[in-house]
N, C-alpha and C positions, 0 to 999 in steps of 0.2 A: 522777492525778498521785501519791495513794498507790503508787502500780506501782513506777510510778520511784524516789521516797524509799524502796520498802524495799528496791531493787535496791543502789545507796550505798548507806545506811546499814546496813545486813543481808545481804550475798552469802548468807551460807552460811542462815541464814531464807527467804531467797527461792528458791536452789535447792534446798530439801524443800518448799519453800511452790506452786514453779509449775512440779516436776521435770514433770509430765506436758506444759507446755507447752512447754517449755525442747525437749525429745522431738519433739513436735510442730512448732518450727521444722530441727531435725535434716533428719527428712523430709521436710517440703516445700522443703530444700535442695536434701536429693539428686534430687529430683524435681523442681527447676530447673533442674537441673544435667544431664541429661535433657532438658528441653526444650532448653536451650542447643545440644544439639549439632544435633540433627534442624535448627534453624534459624541454627545456624553453618556447616552445611553447602545450604544454600538452601533445605531442605524444610518448611512447614504444616506441621505431620502433627502431631494430637493426638492419637497413640494412647496415649498411657502411661499416662492410668486403668486402662484394660484391664493395661496387661501391670506396672500393681500388682494389680489383680484376683489376674492369672494367679499374681506371687508371693503373696502374703496366701496365697488356699485353698489352691494347692500346700502350703505353709509347714503352715498348720494341720490342712490333713486328713493329711499324711504323720505331722504328733505325733497326732493322735487317736488314727491307726488302726494305726501301727506301733511306733506311741511310739520313733521315730529322734530321734539327737541334734536342738538346734539351730543346730545349724552346719552339719550335714549338710541339713536341710530350707534354709536358707536359701538354700546352693551350686544344690541340684538346681530351686528354683523361679526361683534368677538363670537360671541354663543351660537350664532351660524358655525362660522369659519371652524370652530372646536365639532358641532353635530358630523359638520362634512368633511371633515377628520378624522370620527369615528369610522362613518361610510366607507371613507376611501382605506382606512389604516386597515382594515379587514382582510382581503382581501389584497391588500400588496407587501403586510408587514410581513410573509408566509416566505417573505422572501429575502435576501443577505444583499452584501457589500454592493457591487455593482449595478446585479436585478435591480434594487429595491431602489437605483439611482434612473434605471433606467424606465422602471414600470413610474416611479415621482412626474418624468420628464413628461412620460407619456400625457401624466395628465392632467400637466399644466399646459401641456401643446394641444390632448382634448378642448381645455375649458377656454382655452383662448383662443385657437381653429371654430372648436366645432360650436358652442355656444356662444361665445361676446362679439366676435366678427360676423354670426350670422342671423342674432336673434334684433330684430329693431329695437322693443324698448333700453337694451345696452346703447345703442348708438351705432351697431355697426363695427366703419373700419372710422368714421369720422372719432367717434370718442362718447363721450357722454359728456354734458354741461351741469358743470355745480356753480353756478354765478349763485345759487339762493345761501349752499354751504361752506362753500371755501372764506377761509380767515385766516390767511397767509401771519396778520401780525401778533392775531390774540392768538392761534393752533401751537407757539414756539413753545411759551411756559409749561403748557401742557404736555406736552410734546418729550421736554427735556424732564420734568417730574413724572413722567411716565416710565422715562430712560433708568430711571434710578432707582422706581418703584420695581420695576421687572426684577431688574439685575439683583436687586436685595433681597426682594421672596427667590430666583431659582437658586443666587447663593446660598439663603438658607436652607433649600430643598436638598440640596448638594453636599448637606450636613448633615444633613439626618438618616433615617431608615432610607427613606426612596432614591435619595443617591448613592445609599451604598449597592443597596440592590441595582441598582444603571451602572455603577463603577464593576459589579462584579458580573454585570450582564457582556459590560464592553469588554473584559479581558476574556472572556472563558464562559461560554456561554451551557456548556456539559456542566463545570463545573459547581456554575451558576444554579442548577439544573438540582444535581447530585447536593445539593444545599439546601433544598428545597425551599427557594426560589421560584414564582412563576413565574417565566422568562414573558411568555407573550402578553399577560397581562400588565406589567413593568414597562412593557415594550409599545404597547399603546397605548400607555398614561400617560410616557413622554410624547408620540406623534401625535396627540389629542393639544396637549398644553403648549405645545409649539405649532399648533393651527390654528389653536385659538391668537398664539401670544403673532402670529404672522398677521391673523384678522387685523387684528387690536393696529395692527401697524399698519394696516392697506388703511383702516378709517382715520386713523390717525393723518394717513402720511393726503386721505383727499381734500382735508383741510387747508394745506398746500397747494394746493392746484384749484385753478380755471374752470378747465376740460380734462377728464378723465382717460388718458391716451390707453389703449387697448395693443400697444406697439411692446418689439419685443422687448427691447431694454425697458422696460417696464414690468410684463408680467410674464416673459414668459421666457429659453432656454440661456441667453443673454445676460438677466437678474438673477436667473440661478447661476450660472458659474460667475456671477460677481457677486454674491453672498455665501457664496461656500468660499471663495478668495479669500474673508474679512477668515476666516477660520481657520486658514491654512497659514496665513497673514499673521495673525495673533498670536495662537494657538486654540487649542479647542481643547487644554487641559483644565484651564480655568474659567467663573464666565470673562472676565475680564481681558480674556483673549482677544475673543470673538470682535468686544465693543472697540479696543483697540487696531485693530484691522479696520472693520469702518473707519473708526476716524481716520490710521494714515491714504485710505483707499479716496476717501473723500478730497480729500486735502491734496492728494496727490497733484492733481495739473493744475495748483494752488500754488503748493511745497517746489516742482519742478515746471516753475511760467512762464521759464524761458525757451524752454524745449519747441513750445509753438504746436505745428504740428506733429514733433516727431510726439510727442507727449505721449504712446503708446507703447511707443518701444522699450523708453526710458522707465515707466512704469515696469513693464516687463521685465527689463533686467535687476533695476530693485523685486519684483519677486522672487526673481532668479538668487539674489545674492541672499537673501534671507534665507532662502530653504537651504541654500548648501551652507553658511555660515550656520546659522540656527534653525534646522529640522524642527523641533518643537515648538516654532514660532515664539517668535519675541517675548511674548507673555508666558514661559510654563510653568510648571507644577511649583518653581520657585522663584513665581513672580518675574519683573524684569532683570534680566543676569546676563555678562557678558557675551558681546554676540563672537562668540569662536566656532570655527569645522568641528566636528567627531576625532575629524584626525589632526587632531591638534597641540602638540603635545604639551602634557598635562604634569603640574611641580607635581615630583615626588612628595612622600612623605612617607620620611623613617622614621624606624621604632626607636622608642631613648633606651637608649645605652645603658644596660644592666650593672656598667662595672664605679 
């Protein structure tokens, strides 16, 4: 309760005391948008943490060894993640549904366990020091502006020809093919753009950290499940859905601060309740709506009398 009291009573003090939390909300919102892209195009990909790791490690390594500007590091990291997204997408996008999810999980675990934890210049299990490039307070404004820009760009894309093609593929690939839509090409575009955004999010997140941790909660399966939860909770039918889900999941420990060690149980119950009462997510296609289960009786609309 004190968390929300300080939010409304002293917003300036709240910003100062919770700046890292606000930055993390922005990062989670950007990575949630990355997840939205692949889901909107009909792909169940969980590769986002892997591309985040590429973005973060590329940025820090460039800063530590070449002392290049942070803007250049971020751009190169995002582009590298996009290129690797193209290389990874060529074989794995032949798969669909849960098989694609398993293949992308294999990618992030192979990257983390096979490369990051075994190559000396990535710091192996000790992580990578980021004392030269970290700027937790200075990076928050950039993160929030980036979140707004990324959400706006993706929203505009969903309203155009590209978004219509993605929606058609998500509904029925065979029907999309029959309408002349190049399914493989459009799925690859979504996958590469998602990888680029995830790499950009990882590069921005590295500015909040003085040490890049290669743990599972950061760039492994745990983070992948968390990102998927953003979309399930917020809804994947509208670009703001996963962003709202990221906001709620990030704030859950503060919303239920009194739960203490039982916070994960409370969070699980909350997620189950949303799935039951709002299966399309908190933000559905029609935006925020009344939370009501599908089996709840709806008001009947009678035709006007002709008498």
